[in-house]
N, C-alpha and C positions, 0 to 999 in steps of 0.2 A: 780255178779255171772253170768256165761255164760253157757248155757246147751250145751253139745256136740252134742245132736241130731238135735236140731233145730238152734243153734247159737243165740237164743234169750237171752237177757240180763234181769237180775232181781235184785232187791235190796234185801239184806239180813240183817236183824237186829239181832245181836247176843248178847244175854244177859247171864251173868254168874249168875246163881242162888245163889250159896252161898255167893256171894258178895251183894246180895240184902237185904235190911231191909224188914220186913213184910209188911209194908206199900207200899214200891215199888213194891214187888211181887204181891200184890193185884191189884195195878195199872196196871201192866203188864197183869194180868188175864183179867182185865176189858177192856184193849186196844183190846185184841184179840176178846173177846165176842162182842165188839161194832162193829169190823170189819165184824164179822161173821153175826151179825144181820142185818147190813146194806146190806150185800149180799142178805139176805133172803127177806128184805123189798123191795129192788129195784127190785129183780127178781120176786117178788110178787107170790111166791109159797111157800108151806110148805117144810121145808128141815130138815132132821135129821143130827145132827152134829156127823160126824164120828170121828175116833181117831185122825186124822190129821187135818182135815179142813171141812168147810161147803161146801157140794157138789155143791150148787148153785154159789159159788165163781168162779167155772170154767166156768160158762155160762155168768157171769156179764161182760157187756161192756159199760162203761160210761166214758165220757172224763173228768168229774169233781170228780170222785171217784177213789181212789187208790184201785186197785184190790188185795185182798188177794189171794195168790196163795196156800201156804202151811204154816203149823206151825209144827215144828218138835221139840220134847222135850226129852231131856235125864235126867239123874239124877242130872247133873250139869249145863246144858245148854238149852236155848231156842233159836231156829232159826225161825224168822218170815219173810217168803218169800213173797214179794209183786212185783207188777209191778214196772218197773224202771221209775222214773219221772226225766227228765233232765232239767227242767225249772228253777233249782235254788232254793233257800230257799224262801218259801212263806212269811215268816215273814219278810225277808228282803225287799221284793217287796212291802209289804203292808206299811213298814216304809217309803220307798222312795215316794210312792203315798201319805201318809199322810203329810210328809215333803214338797212336792211340793205343796199340796193344802194349807198348812200353809202359804208358801211363798207368793202364789197368794193372800190369804186373807190379809196378811200383806201388800202387795203392794196396795191393794185396800183401806185399811183403813189409810195408812199413806199419 
């Protein structure tokens, strides 16, 4: 997503609520709660969660934490807007490093 005012890019996770199982909906709610709590904890101040997002999230800037910008919910959809991370899939990077480490260990042991 690209904002017209600033030209800044954001990531948007779009979830269709009717297609979710109850367990998945609870997981989605927990995901948002965790992101909001991380904002509060890292910002180090008390924050009231307003209708769309945690106000501290707008102030939080940390290179290792994905910043939650907004959460929009309609009757059928949830849109979670976060900062855009362009480094690729973290899981894939971890797997590559683990495989590399295993190859090194195998080379030493054989």
